[in-house]
N, C-alpha and C positions, 0 to 999 in steps of 0.2 A: 378538768384538770383544777387541782385550787388555783385561783387567779392570783392569791400573793406567794404560792410556791411552801413547798411541808418543811418540814425544822430542818437546816438543811445541815449537816456535820461540820461545814465549818461557813464562816463569816466574812467572805471577802468584802474588806473597805473601799468605796470607792477612790480611796487616793491609791490603791496600788496598784507596784508598776504593771505594765505589760511586760513581761518573758516574754523572750521570741528568740527562738534558736537560731546557731546562723545561717543555717540553712534556706529558714522563709522567705532571711532578706535579700538574697542575691540574685541577680539578671538573669533569668536562662539565657543561656550563652548562643542557642539558634533561635535567630526571630521568626525566621522564614519557614514557612511548611510547604514541601516536597514540592507541590503547585505552585507554588509562588520563586522556591529554587531554581527551579526550572528555568524561569523565565530570566529570573534578574541577577542569578549569581553566572549566569553565561554571560551575558555581554548588558549592553548599553542599548533604547530602545529608541530609536526614531520618533518625535513626537512637532506637530506644531502647539503654540502656547497662544491666547488669546488674552490680547493685552489690550484692553481701553475701545475692544468689540473690534480690532483686526486680529488679522494668526500670525503670528509670526511662524520663521520655520527655520530649522536647524537648529532645535533643541534637544538633548536627549535627558529621558529619564531611567533612573538607576539608584542601585541600594549601594550607604555607606557601610557593609555589614557591619567593621570596625566603632562607626559611629551610632548604628541602628538608626540611619538618616533616609527618608524618601527625599530623593535628590531629584531638580532642575535643572538642568543648564547647559550654556552655550562659548562652544570654543574654551574649558576648561573655566568658565566662569559661574560663578551658581546663582541660579535667577531664583529658585525657591528649594526652599530646604526646612523639611519636616519632622520631627525623631517618628518612627514607628506606631510610638507608642501614644501620643498626640492625636492621632488620626482621627477625627470623629465619624467619619461616614465617606460611602464612594458610591458613585451611582454613576447610570450612563443613560443620554437621552439622546438620539439622533444620532449617535456614534460618535456622542462629544460626552467624554469622561468628565467629574468632578470629585473632587478632591476637598474634603473639607475640614479644617481643623478644628480645636477647639475652642476656638476662640472666633469661629466660626468664617475665618476666613477661607478663601477659594483659590485651589486653582484649577484653571478648566486649559481643557488641550483634546486632541483629536491627535491620534498615529498615524504618523505618515504614510504607512501602508497599512487602509482599512482591513486587508485581511486580518490581519494581526489580533484585532480583535476578540474574536473566539480564545486566545489564549494570554492575552494579557488582561483583561478585565478581568474573568474569572480571579489570572493569577494574584490579582491587586485586590478583590476583597478577599480570597485564601491568604495575602499576607495582615488584613487588617483581622480577620480572625483568629490568625493565630495570636495575636497577641492582643486580643479583648477578648481571651479563653475565660469562660468563668472564674477561674480560681483568680487567675490575675487581674482582674476587671472590679470583684468586687474586695479583695488585698483591702484590709484593713492602710496597708504602706503605700496605696497608687497614688493616691495624691502628697504625700510625701515626695514621693520618685516624681511627680512633675515638679513637686516645687523647688526638690532639686534641681535638676535641667533649667528653670526658668533663673533661681540663681546662680547658676553658672554660665554666665553670660559667654565668659572667651572660651565656652565649649573646651573646655579643659579636663571634667570630668572630675574637678578639685572645688573646693568651696576654701578660701580664706576665717578667719576665726570673725575680722568686720563684717565679711559677705553673710557669716553665720548670724551675727549679733542682728545686725538688719533685720536679718528675713524672722528670727524668733523674736523680735519686734511689733512687726505684722500679726506673725501668727499667735503667739501667747502674751500682751501685752504686760500680762502679773508677774510675768516671770522677770525678775531684776535682771541689770545687766551683769552682775556680780555668780548669779547662779549660771547664768548663758557661757561663759567663761570658765569656768568649774567644768562644766560638763564640757563643755569640749574640751580642756585640757586632760581629764579623766579616757574620751576617747581617743583624743592626739598620741596615743601610746610610742608613737614613734617619734614622735616631737619635732613633725613639722612643718608643723604649721597650717598643716591643709588638712582637708579632710577628703575622704572619697566619698560616693554614695553611700558604700553599705559601713561607713563610721557616720555618716550622716541620720542615720535610719535609727541607727542607735541611740541617739541624742535625741532623734523623732520620740521612739516607744517612751522616752522619759516625760517627754510633758500628755501624752496622750492617756489619758481616765479607763480602765479597766471596766468595766459593764457588770457593777453590783450585785443585778439584780440575774442577768444572763449566766454570770461565774456559778450564781449559790446555788442556781436551779442546774447546773452542770453536776454541781458535787452531791445534790442531796440524790442523783440515781448514779455515781458513782459507787465505787469496793475503797479498799485502802487504798489498792495504789493508784486513786486518784487518775485515773485510765478510764472510759469507757463502753465497756463490751456493747457488740452488739446485742444482744438480748437486754440492755441496759436500756441500750439508744431505740431500741422497740418499744419497751413502757412509756420512757421517754414521749415519742411520739402518741402511743394508743390515750397517756394521760393528759399531758399538757398541749398535745396539739391537735386531737382531736383525730386520729388517722386512728380506720378500723386497724384488727391486726394484719390482715390480707394487706392490703399499702405500706402500713410500715415496715413491715418483713423486707417486701420491696425497695423500699426507701433507703432505710438500714441499711443495704446490702450495695445497694448502691452511693449511697456516702461514704462507706467501709472503703470501697475498693478502691474509690480515686481517691481519696485518701488521709485515707484511716494507718496507723501504723504498727507493726504484730497485729492488725485484727482488732484493734484499739483506736476509740482517738484521746489527744490530749483536749487540754478546754481548746488551746486557739485553732485548732481545728474545727470545733464542736461550731467558734464563734465564726468561724470563718461559713460554717454550715447554713448557720443564722442568717447571717449577713447576708446570702448569694439570692438570685434571682429562684431558684427551683423551692426558696422559702418565700416568696412575694405572700400579699396578703388574698389576692385573687388570682388563683389556683392558673400556673400556666395553660395546661390544658383544656381551659375552658376560653383561655387570649387566640385558641386557635378553633379553625373550622369547626363545629363542630354537631351544630342543626341541622334538623331536617330543613333542606330549602325546597322540597315537590311540592309541599300546601300552595294552594292558592295564593296571590301574591298580595291579596286586601289582608293576610294573616299576618303583616309582619311590618315591622318599627323598620324606615326607611331612612336616611341619614339628608338632613336636607338642608337649604342654604334659601335667605334671604335676602330678596336686591344683591345678588351674585356680583355683578357688576362693579361694586360699587369699593371703594379702597377703604372710607371714611366714615363722614357722617352723611345724612339723610338730604341735607341743604348743599352742602356746597362742597363737598366729596370730592375725589376723582375717582374717575371709571377707569377700567381698563381690563383689555385683555387677558391681562396674568391673573386677575383674580379669578377668570374661571379655573383656571393652569392652579393656582392655589390652595385653590378648595376643592379642585377634585382630589388631587394628591392626597388632600386633608382627610382624605375619606367619605367626601358627598356622593350620594350618587338620585339627590334632584339638588337639581339648580334651578335658576328664576330669570329670564329673560324678558324684558322688558322693550317691545317691537313700536319701535313709532316711524313717519318716513319724513325726512326734509324736505326740505323746500323742493331742490331738485329728484326730490322721486326715491331715493334714495332709502335701502333701510336702515335702523338704526336703532344703538339701543343706548335708553337713557334712561333718567328717574324724571318723568314727566312734569314740567312746571315749577323747574327747580334750577339753582346753579351749577348741577353738575355736569361733567361734559356728556360725551357719548364716543359711543365707538362703532365701525362697521358690524352688522348680522353677520358679511362672507365674511368676513376677520375668524366671527366668535363659531362660525360651523367649518372653518379651518384648523382651528384647534381640536374639534369634538370626530371631525374628520381621520383624528389620527389614534389610534389603538394605545400607544405607548402613553397618552397621555389621558384619553376619556377611561382606559380601562386599566391602567395601570397598578393603581391598588385592589380594584376588584374589578371580576367580570362580570359581575349579577349587572342585571339593568341599569342604564343613565335613563333621567327621566329630564326631559326640560319642560318647564313648565313656563306655559306662555302667556305673556298681558298683553292682548292682542288693541294697538292703539291705529288700527290701521283702515286703510279705505280698502275697497274691492280689489284693487290695481294693486295697490301692497301686496295682499293675499296671494296675488296670482304668483309675483314679485318676489313672494319668495319659498315656495312650492319651487319655483324655475331655480332661486340661490341651491336649495337643497338637493336638486334632482343632479344640480351642474357640478356639482363638487361627487367626483363615484365613490370615493372610498365613502363616504358620508350614508348618499343612497344605499348601499350595501349591508350598511347596519341599520337603518331603519328598519323600525319595524313596524310591519305592511298588515293592521287587522284584519281590512276586507282576507287575506289568503288563510285565514285560520276560523273555521269553524265556531269553535268554543274559546273567547276569548278570556271570559271570566271563569279560565279551571286554568289560565296560565302561572304558573310558580317561577318563580325565580332564577331555578336550577333552566327550564326549559327555554328561558329568553335570558340565558348566557350570550353576555358579548353584542345586546342587540340596546339600542335607541329609544325611546318610547317617546310619544304629545302626551304633553297633556293642553287644553285650552279649550274654549267654550266655542262652539257651534252657533254662531252667530248666522242671523238671516241673510246675508249677506258673505256666507261665507260659500267659497268653489266649494266645487265638490271633488274637487282634487288635491283641497286642502280637508275636507271633512272625514275622507277616507282616510287619512296618513294618522288620523286623531286616537288613541290608543287611551288615554284619561278623561273624558267629557265633565269639560267643568260646567256644575251646574250652582244655581239659588237655592238656598233655604228661607223659605220667604215667611215660614213660620206654624205650615200644616204641614204634621208629618208626616200622614198620609203620602199626599200627595210627593215628599222629598225623596219617604220609602218607596213610590215609585219608579223612580228616577232610573234609567241605565243602568246596567251591571256597572263595575268598574266607572261610574261617573265623582266625581270630585269637590264638596262645598268645601271653600274656602273661611275661614274664621280669622278674624284677626281677634288679639289674646281677650282684648276685653268682652269681647262676642261669645266667647265659649265659657266665663266665667257667670256670662249674665244669664245663657242657656244647662248652666249648673245649677244657679241660684235660684232659678227656677224649676226647679228639680225637672229639669229633660237630659239631665244627666245621662238616665240607662237607654235615651232614645237615642243619644247618640252613637254608643258602646253598639246597640242593634243596628243601626244605622250601615258601621264602621265593619259587617261581619261583611258584606259583600262590597261595600263603594271605600267610595278614600274621601277622609275629610283634610285640611290641610287647615297649619293653624299658624300666625304670624304675628309678630310683631307689633302692638301698637303702634299708629302713626306718629302718639306721641313723643315717642323715645330715639326723638332728633339726633342723639350722641349714638343711635345704632349700637345699644344696651340692649341686651335680652330676656324675656320673664322665663321662669321656671317652663320646664319643656315638662316634667312629670303630668302637669295638670292633663296636657294632650295624652299620652301615654295611660295613664289610669282609664283615660272612657277610648281607645282603643282607636286614634287619631294616629295615621299611618307617618303623616307628611307632619310633623312637625317643626318648621323652619326658624334658623336665630339664624341672626347676626353674624357669618364667618369672620368678619375683620375683629373684631373685639372678643377678646378672650377675658371672660367676667366668670363670673361664677357658674352660671347659666349652662356657656361656651363648653364648660368642662365637668359639670356632670355628663351634659351630652356626648362629651369626647369619652367619660370612660364608659357610658350606656354602649356607646359603637364601639369598643377595643374589646367587647368581648366577641364570639364568632367568627375569629381571623380578620376585625377592623372589616368586614367584608360591606361593610353598609348596612349590613340587610339583619336586625333579628326581631326572631318567632316571638310573638307579643306570649304571654302566660296564659297560663290554663283557662282561668276565670275567663278571658276574652277569647276564646277560642269553645269556651260552652261545657268546657270538661271537668271545672271546679267550679263551687259557687263562691269561693273567697277567694281574692290573696291571703298569704299567709301572715300574721300580724306577731310582731317578734320585737322582744327591746334587744339592742343591741349597747354591749359593753367597751369603755377600750380605755385603756390604760397609755397614755402618752409616754413612754420610756426614755431615748435616746434620739438626739439629731444628729447624722452623722454629712457633715458638709456640707449643710444647710443655711452657714452663715458666715459671716468676716468677723473676726475675732472684732474688730471695732463698731462692731453694729450688735444695738439690743435688736432682739430677734424674739418675737409668739409666732403659734399658732390655733390658724382658726381651724375648726369642724363643722361644717352646716349639714343638716343633711335631709336630703329631701321626704317628701310623702312620709313624712313624722307629726305627730299629736306633741302637743304642747312645747315645750322648750327644744327648737332644732335649732341653734348655733350654740356652741362655746368657742373658746379659749383660752391658752395657759395665761400661767404668768409670763412675764419680758425674763427673758435669761442676755443670758452678757459672761463675757470671759472667754472661754477656747473657743474660737468659729467653729474648732472642726469636729468636737468630740462635747454639744451638747447634753445638759442630763437633766432631766424634766424633775418636779417633784414626784410622780406617779414612781419612778427610778426608787428613790428613797425615804419615802413613806410609804408602806405597804398599809395601813388604816386607811388610805385617805382612799375617798368613792369614786369611783370613774365614774366617766363624761357616759353618760346615757340616755339612749333614744329609741323612743318607743313607735315604731314604724307598726301602720297599720299597713303597706305594702312591702313587702321585704321582696317581693320580683323584682320590683318598681323605685325603689329605694337608691340613692347613689351618697355614698358619703363624698362631699371635698375638703381634701384640707390643701390650708394656703399658708406660704408661709409669708408673714410681714418683719418686713425690719423698719431701723429707727433709726439712721445718721443724725450728725449733728444738725444736717442741710434739712433730714427730711421735720427737725421736731419744729425748726424757726419756721416751717411753714406749714405745722401742724398736721401733716399729712404722713403717712405711713406708705413704706413703698409695697408693693404685692413682689415677692418675688419669684417662687415658684407654688406649682400645684399637683398635686395626684389627687387624683378619681378612685372611687372603687364601690364596683356594684355590688347591693351588698345581697342579694340575690348568689353571690358566689364568694362570698367573702366568706376566708377560713379561718375557724378560730386558732387560738392559744400565741406565740409566739413570734410576730411576722415582721416583713420592709413593706413600705411601698416606695417605690420611686417616684422621681417627679417630671412635670414635662417645665420650660422657661415658662413663665406668665407672660412674658411680650412677642414672644414669639410660636409657643407652640411648641419647640420643640421637646424632642425626649434628652434629658439631662444622662451625665452618667449614670451606672446603676449604683455606684457606691455616694452618690449627694441621695439617701434615703431618711426617714423615718423609721425607727424601731418602737412598735407598739406591740401590749397585748388585747386581743377580742377576744369576748365572749358572745357567742349570740343565743338567747332563749328563746324558743316559738313558744306560744300561749294557741 
C-alpha cells in the first residue's frame, strides 16, 4: 500500500479533539465471568496469607462487587485490597497463589481447604480474563480510568477540582490552571464541585490528541457516511496492511462482528482495532507453537543461559538457587552448572577463583526435579550444561545425588536405552532432562552413560572435529567464533552444526555480565548461544524477541539455508515510520526511541528526536511529515534479524548525571514482521516483565525483499 496514504477526503488536524460516545466510556456493570461469579458471589473463601515468610490463618478472600475490588480481610478488617482492573497477573506454584498488581506488589496466599484449588484458582484466572479482555485492555481510556482510581484516594468515586488540577498538572503540564478549571466547570453540569469517572473521561479526552495519520487513512476508505463498511475494511486490509483477500475477509468479519455498529465501523472502533493485540507487528499466530518439532534436535536454536547461578557481575556477584528458577521461568532450555567440591567434599556450584558465593548442587537438583519449575514454561527438553571441576570421587557423588532424587532421576534421559540418539527430536524428548558434559579419563562409566551431549574441543583440525561423535558439542567464547569467521572458517562451523552442537558464550572480559550480539552464532547454525540472563541489554532483548515466537517454548527451527533447503537467506530492506507512542513516558520526561537491527548492512541503529509534553500520547515527526524519509535497514538475513526498540527517558536528575534511563523495550523478529500500520508492545527494561498492552508504539512497516 501507499506508505504516506492516498489523497484523503478530509484532512483531520492533529489538534482535533477526540469525540467519544457516552456508551464507550461506561464501565461494564458486571466484572465477573460466570466461572468467577459462581465462586466469589456465593461466599467468601478461607485463605492463609504469607506475611514475612510466615503463614497466617483466619483470612478470607472475596470480591467487593460494588467497588470492583478483590479483598483479603480478617475479622472484617481489610488486609489487602486491589481493584480488579489493576490485577497484573495471577499464578499458582506448589499450591500457592500469587496475585500481583500493576505496581508489582504481591499478595501471596494458600487456601485453607486445598481441595478447593481446582475451583478457586481457575475462578481467579477467569476473573482477570473477564476484565482484561482485548477491547477494554486496549481501550484508549484504560489509563485514564486507572488515573482516576489513583487520584480517588478516599475511594468515593468522585474527584474534587483540586484533585483534578493536581492530576492534570502531572499528566499535561502544558495546560494552564485556567484551562483545567474551565474544563472542570464545563463537565460539572450539576455544579456539585465534584466529578465522577464518566465525567473525568470527558475531560481526559480533551487533552488527548487524535492520531491524524490513522484518521486520514480511515476517511480515505470510507464513503459519504464517514463509516467503514465490510468491503471498505477489506480493501484497507489488502492495500495498507498487506493481507491477501481471503485473510482480509476473515479479519474484517471478525472486527465487524465484535465491534461494528449496524455492520459498519466508526473512526473510534477503527482506531481500537489498530491499537489492539490482533494488530501487533508480529502475527499472534506466529507467537504460538507452530513449528515442526519432530526434526533432529540439532536443527533447532535452543534458548540458553550462561553462568545461570549468578545474580550480578562475574567477579563479586552473588549466586542463588532462585537464579535457576527465574531463568527457567524466563524461557531458557539450557542452563549452566559449574561444579566444584568444597573442603568437606560437598558438591557446590560457584564461579571458580572469584569472590562469588556458592550453592549446593543437591539444592539445585531439587529445583530441576520439580516439573512445575523445569517444565512450567515449556515441555521440551531441558539441557544441563555442566562444567566439571570435580575429582573422581566428586563425580561418583554427583551420580549418587541425582539417583537419590527419584523425581529428577525419572526425568533424566538415559542415552544408553535409545538406539539412535542422533535422530531424537524435541518432540520425542518432551519432559526429559539432558546432560551436556565432557567425558574425561577419570569419568566413571556410571556418569558417562548419562551424557547425551558430549563436550569436545576444536583444536584447529576440522577433519578431526567433524569426526567427533554425533551430538558432540564444541564450546567457543564470542571472540573465538569471530576469529573462526574472520579466518573464512564460517562454512565449516555451519557444516559441523548440522549433526553436532556449538555453544557460544560471552567473553571473560565482560565482567559486568553484559552480552554480545547472538545473531553471529545464529547465522552459523550455533544452537546454544548462551547469554547472561541477569542483564537486560539489547542482545538479551534480541534473544527474547527471537524465542518469543513458536510459543516461547525455547526451541526455534533454523532457517532453510542452514537446513540445506535453500542456498541463501532472504535479503530485505525494512522501512519503519514511527508514528505514535501510547503511555510510554511520564509527562515531565523528555524521551526518545532508538531502533537497532541485527544482521544489517550499513547503518544498524537510529533514534528519534527527543519528544516531550503530553507523555500519554507522543506524536513523532513521521506522523506529521508525510515527506520525511523512513528509517531503513538493509538486512542480509531477514530470517534471523531482530529489530530492538528501546524507549529512553531524560529527567532533570539524569541530565545532571549525563545518562538516559532505559525504560522499556520491544523486539520484533523480521521473519514474521507484518507490513502496514501495526503496534509494538513492551517489556520492562529492569525486570523483563511484559507491560500492559496499552503501553505501545504505533508504527508503519514496509518490507521489500530483493
